[in-house]
N, C-alpha and C positions, 0 to 999 in steps of 0.2 A: 454797429452803428457808430461808435465813437472811435473806431480804429483809424479812420482818416484824420480825425481831429487830433488824436494822440500824437501823430507825427509832427504836428505843427503847434503844439501847446506852448503857451508862454507861462513863465513862473511869475506869481504874484506874491507879495508879502502883505499879510493882513494882521492886524492886532485883535486878539480875542482875550477876554478875561478868563481867569482860571475855571470858573464855573462852566462856561461855554466849552472850553477845551475838554474838561472832564466829561461833559455830556457827549461831545463829539467823539471822544475816544471810546466811550461806552457804545454808542451807535455803530461806530466803525467795527468794533470787536464783534458785536452781535451779528452784523451783516457780513462779516468777513471781508471788509473793504478797508482801503487806506483812508486816512483823513481826507486826502485830496479827492478821492472818488466820492466820498459822502458829500463834500462841499460842492463838487461838480454837479452831482445829481440834484442837490438842493437848488443850485442856481438855475439849472436847466428847467426844473419844475416851476420855479418862480417866474422865469421868463415866459413859459407856456401859459401859466395862470394870468400873468399880467397882460399878455396878448389877448387872451380870451375876455378879460375884463374890459380892455380897451374896445374890442370889437362890440361887446354887448353895450357899452356906454354909447358908442357911435350909432349903433342900431337903434337904441332907445331914443336918442336925440333925433334921429331921422324920423322915427315913428311919431314923436311929439310934434315935429314940424310939418307933418303931413296935413295938407289942407284939402285933400281930395274928398270924394264922396264917402270914403271909408274912414275918415278921421274920427267919427263918432265911435265906430267899432274899435278903433285903436285906443281911444280913451277908456272904453269899457274893459278891454283886454289889460291895459296898464293897471287899472284899479283892481282887477282880479288877480294880477300877478304881484301886487304889493304884499310883502311879507313883513310881519312885525320883527324887529330886532330883539333877540333874547339876551 
């Protein structure tokens, strides 16, 4: 999956505090990966999660703006889907 990307990767320099570097080294060791691979995986997953959250927010906004005959059903669905933050 990443083979094509590996041929065209850019190097970035980032600053991390010692605690984060220690945690990163531990995760990399446990997963038998390099620091770079762990960071790439984390960024990839963050991008996917962000895209899903944007899609969901856009979808919910579209449902809320729906003024068709189904808008009452949408309001009921939204109320049922509301979860308490813990």
